[in-house]
VEXGU-764699 format. One line per field, with one value per residue (C-alpha): residue number from 1; residue in one letter; z, x, y. Coordinates in steps of 0.02 Angstrom, whole numbers, plus 50000, padded with zeros to 5 digits. Layout:
N
k = (NUM ...)
r = (a ...)
pz = (Z ...)
px = (X ...)
py = (Y ...)
***
This chain:
574
k = (1 2 3 4 5 6 7 8 9 10 11 12 13 14 15 16 17 18 19 20 21 22 23 24 25 26 27 28 29 30 31 32 33 34 35 36 37 38 39 40 41 42 43 44 45 46 47 48 49 50 51 52 53 54 55 56 57 58 59 60 61 62 63 64 65 66 67 68 69 70 71 72 73 74 75 76 77 78 79 80 81 82 83 84 85 86 87 88 89 90 91 92 93 94 95 96 97 98 99 100 101 102 103 104 105 106 107 108 109 110 111 112 113 114 115 116 117 118 119 120 121 122 123 124 125 126 127 128 129 130 131 132 133 134 135 136 137 138 139 140 141 142 143 144 145 146 147 148 149 150 151 152 153 154 155 156 157 158 159 160 161 162 163 164 165 166 167 168 169 170 171 172 173 174 175 176 177 178 179 180 181 182 183 184 185 186 187 188 189 190 191 192 193 194 195 196 197 198 199 200 201 202 203 204 205 206 207 208 209 210 211 212 213 214 215 216 217 218 219 220 221 222 223 224 225 226 227 228 229 230 231 232 233 234 235 236 237 238 239 240 241 242 243 244 245 246 247 248 249 250 251 252 253 254 255 256 257 258 259 260 261 262 263 264 265 266 267 268 269 270 271 272 273 274 275 276 277 278 279 280 281 282 283 284 285 286 287 288 289 290 291 292 293 294 295 296 297 298 299 300 301 302 303 304 305 306 307 308 309 310 311 312 313 314 315 316 317 318 319 320 321 322 323 324 325 326 327 328 329 330 331 332 333 334 335 336 337 338 339 340 341 342 343 344 345 346 347 348 349 350 351 352 353 354 355 356 357 358 359 360 361 362 363 364 365 366 367 368 369 370 371 372 373 374 375 376 377 378 379 380 381 382 383 384 385 386 387 388 389 390 391 392 393 394 395 396 397 398 399 400 401 402 403 404 405 406 407 408 409 410 411 412 413 414 415 416 417 418 419 420 421 422 423 424 425 426 427 428 429 430 431 432 433 434 435 436 437 438 439 440 441 442 443 444 445 446 447 448 449 450 451 452 453 454 455 456 457 458 459 460 461 462 463 464 465 466 467 468 469 470 471 472 473 474 475 476 477 478 479 480 481 482 483 484 485 486 487 488 489 490 491 492 493 494 495 496 497 498 499 500 501 502 503 504 505 506 507 508 509 510 511 512 513 514 515 516 517 518 519 520 521 522 523 524 525 526 527 528 529 530 531 532 533 534 535 536 537 538 539 540 541 542 543 544 545 546 547 548 549 550 551 552 553 554 555 556 557 558 559 560 561 562 563 564 565 566 567 568 569 570 571 572 573 574)
r = (m l e e l l v f t r g g l i l w a l s g g g g a t a v n a s l v d a l i r s s l l g d q s a e g a g v s p d g m r a l k w a f d n a l g l v f v a v y r r v l h l l y v d d l l a a v r s e f s r i y h p r r t s y d g f g d v f r q l h l e a q a r a d e m s k s k q a p v e s r p p p t p a s h n v g p m v p g d d g g n a g g s k q g d n d g d s g k e e n s g g d p e p k d g g a f n l s i l q n l f h r e n n d v k k k n k p n k k g r h k n r e k e p s n k k l d f s e p a e r g k t d h v a v n e g k s k v d e d e q v g d d p k v k g w f s s l f q s i g a g n s v i s k s d l l p a l r a v k d r l m t m n v a e e i a e k l c e s i a a s l v g k k l g s f t s i s s t v q v a m e e a l l r i l t p s r s i d i l r d v h a a k e r e r p y v i v f v g v n g v g k s t n l a k v a y w l l q h d l s v t l a a c d t f r s g a v e q l r t h a r r l q i p i f e k g y e r d p a v v a k q a i q e a t r t k s d v v l v d t a g r m q d n e p l m r a l s k l i n v n n p d l v l f v g e a l v g n d a i d q l t q f n q k l a d f s s v p a a r l i d g i l l s k f d t v d d k v g a a l s m v y v s g a p v m f v g c g q s y t d l k k l n v k s i v n t l l k)
pz = (50000 49957 50118 50054 49894 49898 49770 49814 49730 49707 49853 49970 49974 49986 49865 49892 50000 50000 50190 50172 50118 50064 50234 50288 50428 50535 50440 50269 50314 50378 50220 50108 50212 50213 50026 49989 50107 50075 49903 49789 49809 49658 49535 49456 49331 49295 49400 49550 49699 49875 50054 50202 50341 50455 50319 50335 50184 50000 49906 49720 49641 49476 49421 49308 49274 49168 49313 49456 49535 49627 49645 49782 49821 49990 50034 50151 50094 50113 49985 49801 49717 49531 49487 49575 49423 49315 49449 49468 49281 49278 49429 49353 49191 49274 49407 49284 49180 49323 49408 49421 49511 49613 49668 49835 49866 49765 49878 49729 49664 49785 49677 49523 49616 49676 49496 49437 49580 49534 49350 49389 49503 49370 49238 49356 49398 49213 49175 49322 49265 49086 49147 49264 49140 49048 49208 49325 49360 49424 49607 49638 49640 49807 49808 49822 49964 49968 50117 50027 49997 49840 49673 49546 49362 49304 49483 49550 49715 49644 49484 49332 49185 49166 49115 49274 49380 49288 49334 49519 49526 49593 49745 49786 49782 49927 50045 50179 50212 50389 50398 50360 50238 50060 49928 49763 49604 49500 49549 49733 49838 49845 49956 49904 49930 49789 49673 49721 49688 49518 49480 49518 49419 49265 49279 49281 49127 49034 49079 49014 48851 48826 48868 48712 48633 48656 48533 48386 48414 48324 48181 48161 48170 48022 47914 47947 47810 47874 47802 47904 47802 47844 47722 47800 47674 47560 47370 47340 47452 47348 47187 47137 47109 47240 47124 47161 47326 47456 47502 47658 47678 47791 47937 48106 48163 48069 48138 48281 48413 48520 48706 48768 48878 49060 49170 49220 49361 49495 49507 49592 49734 49777 49772 49880 50009 50019 50054 50175 50339 50286 50267 50310 50404 50386 50291 50384 50316 50412 50327 50156 50185 50143 49984 49929 49960 49850 49710 49720 49707 49559 49468 49498 49428 49272 49251 49325 49405 49595 49623 49510 49594 49765 49713 49637 49797 49901 49794 49805 49995 50007 49904 50004 50186 50283 50158 50204 50137 50048 50106 50054 49980 50022 50046 49909 49779 49827 49803 49639 49569 49625 49547 49384 49371 49409 49276 49144 49186 49172 49010 48917 48815 48876 48702 48524 48452 48278 48173 48007 48048 48098 47936 47831 47931 47894 47711 47699 47759 47621 47734 47780 47946 48037 48159 48250 48321 48476 48604 48677 48579 48505 48539 48356 48302 48118 48104 48184 48082 47926 47998 48024 47845 47779 47876 47808 47630 47650 47683 47517 47598 47524 47642 47646 47759 47836 47882 48030 48120 48064 48211 48201 48062 47943 48001 47834 47736 47845 47814 47629 47620 47697 47576 47426 47481 47517 47357 47447 47439 47569 47609 47665 47685 47746 47913 48032 47986 48102 48117 48150 47983 47891 47962 47912 47733 47725 47778 47648 47513 47566 47558 47382 47323 47415 47522 47656 47798 47847 47963 48047 48107 48245 48329 48480 48636 48821 48927 49019 48859 48866 48693 48602 48710 48667 48481 48498 48589 48453 48315 48399 48437 48264 48166 48285 48232 48247 48349 48454 48471 48603 48554 48708 48737 48817 48911 49028 49204 49321 49177 49094 49233 49214 49024 49003 49152 49094 48911 48958 49084 48960 48822 48941 49009 48837 48753 48673 48683 48839 48800 48783 48674 48767 48719 48642 48624 48650 48531 48628 48529 48549 48629 48561 48672 48843 48852 48993 49066 48999 49146 49049 48960 49126 49195 49041 49032 49220 49217 49059 49041 48856 48778 48697 48514 48434 48487 48386 48387 48261 48119 47971 47910 47959 48140 48215 48325 48431 48618 48683 48853 48917 48872 48962 49120 49117 49101 49242 49364 49309)
px = (50000 50062 50102 50133 50148 50220 50230 50347 50444 50629 50619 50557 50376 50255 50112 50012 50023 49924 49911 49811 49832 49990 50057 50229 50184 50324 50325 50319 50453 50568 50543 50581 50732 50797 50770 50865 51008 51037 50969 50958 51130 51198 51118 51006 50883 50766 50688 50772 50747 50816 50774 50722 50849 50765 50779 50594 50525 50566 50566 50543 50547 50527 50568 50489 50642 50548 50433 50551 50438 50477 50358 50400 50312 50341 50292 50343 50505 50442 50304 50331 50227 50245 50136 50235 50337 50181 50087 50226 50228 50039 50041 50182 50087 49922 49997 50111 49957 49870 50025 50047 50196 50083 49963 50002 49845 49793 49659 49556 49697 49650 49506 49616 49751 49630 49576 49758 49800 49661 49709 49893 49847 49734 49870 49995 49873 49838 50024 50054 49916 49980 50154 50093 49970 50096 50176 50027 50075 50245 50271 50307 50493 50573 50653 50842 50925 51101 51208 51288 51125 51020 51107 51105 51102 51283 51350 51410 51481 51651 51657 51597 51518 51349 51418 51515 51366 51265 51393 51375 51186 51171 51281 51220 51039 51071 51141 51030 51002 51050 50905 50777 50673 50659 50718 50623 50726 50617 50578 50622 50708 50895 51034 51090 51274 51266 51195 51331 51468 51393 51379 51564 51614 51517 51597 51770 51726 51668 51828 51933 51836 51855 52041 52139 52252 52425 52502 52395 52361 52517 52484 52307 52365 52482 52337 52227 52245 52272 52158 52237 52290 52469 52493 52410 52472 52345 52340 52420 52565 52595 52615 52432 52327 52203 52094 51951 51860 51911 51780 51813 51639 51495 51529 51505 51395 51250 51279 51170 51296 51248 51266 51398 51346 51341 51467 51410 51285 51265 51102 50968 50952 51135 51105 50952 51047 51185 51061 50942 50910 50906 50718 50615 50751 50772 50931 51054 51207 51323 51239 51277 51459 51542 51439 51465 51652 51660 51561 51670 51829 51756 51713 51886 51969 51863 51944 51801 51869 51877 51773 51635 51635 51623 51477 51384 51401 51341 51186 51149 51168 51050 50918 50926 50947 50785 50706 50653 50753 50643 50629 50776 50865 51045 51118 51245 51115 51008 51157 51202 51026 51019 51189 51142 50984 51085 51217 51085 50999 51162 51226 51060 51044 50906 50884 50887 51060 51000 51122 51053 50880 50953 51055 50899 50806 50945 50944 50760 50803 50935 51085 51228 51234 51394 51492 51645 51771 51864 51980 52154 52312 52337 52166 52128 52013 52062 52057 51885 51822 51866 51773 51617 51635 51645 51487 51393 51447 51373 51206 51215 51255 51380 51519 51643 51795 51853 52038 52030 52183 52296 52413 52491 52616 52553 52372 52308 52405 52335 52156 52193 52248 52084 51986 52079 52051 51866 51847 51764 51803 51910 51910 52081 52171 52341 52420 52421 52245 52100 52010 51844 51856 51911 51763 51641 51707 51697 51514 51476 51561 51465 51302 51345 51389 51238 51344 51243 51370 51524 51649 51763 51934 52012 52183 52211 52233 52255 52111 52223 52292 52198 52241 52188 52032 51983 52006 51898 51761 51764 51750 51597 51511 51541 51482 51351 51376 51238 51347 51504 51584 51718 51843 51918 52024 51946 52110 52090 52021 52029 52093 51922 51844 51972 51968 51780 51750 51884 51828 51649 51705 51820 51689 51567 51693 51755 51584 51532 51347 51239 51187 51358 51376 51452 51497 51346 51414 51564 51664 51769 51926 52044 51905 51983 52137 52055 51987 51859 51922 51772 51749 51802 51634 51543 51659 51639 51450 51430 51535 51467 51291 51331 51295 51426 51376 51516 51653 51813 51874 52015 52115 51999 51863 51733 51794 51664 51521 51377 51396 51305 51245 51188 51355 51450 51346 51369 51557 51566 51471 51513)
py = (50000 50174 50265 50442 50542 50717 50856 50999 51138 51164 51286 51148 51208 51059 51091 50931 50775 50614 50623 50783 50965 51052 51097 51044 50922 50853 50687 50771 50898 50762 50659 50809 50855 50677 50661 50821 50785 50600 50560 50711 50788 50694 50819 50687 50757 50610 50471 50392 50281 50259 50216 50322 50356 50227 50096 50051 50143 50142 50307 50338 50510 50598 50775 50905 51011 51138 51185 51144 51013 50851 50703 50576 50412 50326 50147 50008 49931 49752 49782 49754 49891 49872 50020 50159 50214 50218 50315 50443 50474 50498 50614 50716 50736 50788 50901 50990 51030 51124 51196 51385 51467 51583 51449 51364 51259 51106 51030 50972 50863 50723 50660 50661 50565 50429 50398 50393 50274 50154 50157 50124 49979 49905 49914 49832 49690 49664 49652 49535 49415 49412 49367 49229 49147 49032 48967 48943 48761 48811 48854 49040 49077 49114 49287 49280 49373 49437 49471 49620 49714 49724 49712 49852 49804 49796 49781 49614 49669 49711 49606 49703 49614 49530 49359 49335 49379 49248 49116 49156 49162 48985 49019 49192 49135 49016 49148 49221 49405 49450 49573 49437 49542 49478 49599 49602 49591 49707 49886 49861 49993 49982 50046 50220 50180 50052 50185 50307 50177 50140 50327 50354 50199 50259 50431 50352 50247 50403 50494 50348 50345 50532 50532 50582 50452 50525 50403 50450 50633 50698 50580 50644 50822 50795 50736 50888 51019 51197 51329 51467 51618 51660 51803 51955 52083 52167 52143 52313 52265 52108 52207 52213 52369 52431 52535 52416 52444 52317 52186 52085 52016 52061 52177 52093 52238 52157 51984 51922 51877 51727 51744 51624 51480 51520 51431 51258 51274 51144 51048 51148 51022 51052 51240 51218 51116 51246 51385 51295 51382 51565 51587 51742 51837 52025 52071 52181 52270 52154 52005 52080 52127 51958 51934 52115 52102 51947 52033 52188 52085 51992 52155 52226 52070 52098 52270 52372 52531 52515 52672 52606 52434 52518 52628 52481 52379 52526 52546 52359 52363 52513 52422 52260 52314 52292 52173 51998 51853 51725 51546 51436 51588 51630 51804 51775 51725 51876 51993 51908 51932 52114 52150 52067 52174 52331 52293 52255 52420 52519 52440 52437 52600 52715 52790 52729 52695 52650 52750 52687 52753 52922 52929 52900 53034 53160 53105 53149 53325 53333 53350 53232 53141 53194 53085 53154 53030 53090 53009 53003 52961 52788 52710 52675 52817 52816 52626 52612 52761 52659 52507 52614 52680 52501 52454 52605 52565 52390 52474 52570 52737 52859 52912 53057 53061 53226 53232 53350 53281 53423 53398 53223 53187 53054 53066 53133 53002 52863 52920 52943 52760 52702 52813 52741 52562 52591 52695 52841 53028 53115 53301 53362 53528 53468 53510 53658 53709 53747 53578 53664 53755 53597 53501 53639 53642 53451 53455 53589 53485 53329 53428 53487 53310 53236 53121 53030 53026 53127 53041 53170 53111 53216 53221 53112 53216 53189 53249 53373 53456 53621 53693 53535 53516 53696 53656 53501 53596 53728 53596 53519 53685 53759 53607 53534 53351 53223 53105 53130 52959 52932 52797 52714 52561 52408 52385 52534 52515 52664 52773 52760 52864 53004 53005 53016 53131 53254 53249 53290 53421 53510 53505 53588 53716 53772 53772 53936 53893 53873 53693 53613 53458 53312 53133 53043 52866 52754 52644 52518 52474 52325 52223 52064 52087 52083 51903 51910 52076 52171 52290 52446 52443 52455 52590 52701 52685 52713 52873 52954 52883 52862 52691 52578 52587 52486 52365 52350 52169 52151 52229 52197 52313 52183 52176 52289 52228 52286 52262 52108 52171 52001 51922 52060 52039 51850 51872 51999 51889 51711)
***
């Protein structure tokens, strides 16, 4: 006879019990606790079986991973209930159909269960009769007992291999069980230690199978053809002409980047066990300090500026102090969730960053869309300007380059090379000219030739170089560009705060108009060199409030991407 059937959530909340209601009675609570602590810590994700701590009851369970539900059947260990697996499957199917996360009472499920119970029993009786019909004249077989506990398929008490076990059946069947209770061969409860031994043995077998063959690996490597391109020089550098516009394929800006897999997460029963005992307490600041310290250290190792990491932790603490901690929820997981939400909110743009739409809007007003690239020395402004030009050309937009870096030697020649390779016009006036005037003339020329976009290259300058910062402020105020794009290296940490803060401050201080133009967006260069140290993106956005519009990830014209916010957050908190 079935003694108990429980349905509970991954959080340990009992939704329905055969013994009555959904409350956590002492018996039910002890069964759930025992099941979690002694049987479900192996991260199983399908059906399973075991015994209760007192050894008197057999337990069988099934999961619904999609809904986070557990179904457990309990019966006397001496009974041989053939219908339990069938009943669990039926209960799982029916209960999952009516389950809702906000519903906590399922009193009406009792009638449904009684019907399912009767049907499962009937099917088991039917099957039992059909099996016994051909051998009715034979005496019923006596169940074999084993002094080493019940056998698991594939386990012979230390000798692997089914054939050897078959040879020993005659002897083992004569041995007596010291406990005196007969153990059924089919579907009976078994000792959990046997299952754990088998689990570890299977893991070792898998590891051996997956172990690479050291002997043959060099041989195989020799046979594999290499498609890697070793010559990185361009056609013009190999003696060919570059009068034809370069075509390196589709820009990565238009590719839908897939979020990388999250780090492997432990089974939710293990997570539940680790967090048991923290239910319904009020969170204090002292409770949060260890978890916040760990998160802060993690952010700083990911290249987030220390000041930014500190401020983020302070805001998380302020939002959580005084709140009640949910049942079976740990402080660390609560902090982790709050930090993830905060990072997503910071990195997600609060306004539209659809440049193509804005370009077409400007085109309808019969004027070019103007983008000014600014930043400190050596961050890759000219290179990434050319990548943006290549991306715009792929969308059938006409582009004009404006060589307004009249300060650095070779800057005009560098931009002229990009213009020649992309087969687009460049407006230049040489060196030692006022960049604001050059930019204005370039915009006028683009308007006359009906060019869709003007990309303005400026000289790299340190944020504390007052003469160059005045010249940059003048260029922006005189020409009123549609977008001021700050190009910053993904390698910087604390420097990001100083660079962006000072740039915005100087642009405001030297502005000749009341409503000063500040930085509108960020292009992160050299993003392919930082591995998982992606914290500069967070630091820059937090300080300026400007969104990351592009990410430079290589040396080719196609190596430009959009920032994947979800991927960045996963990397910061993994």
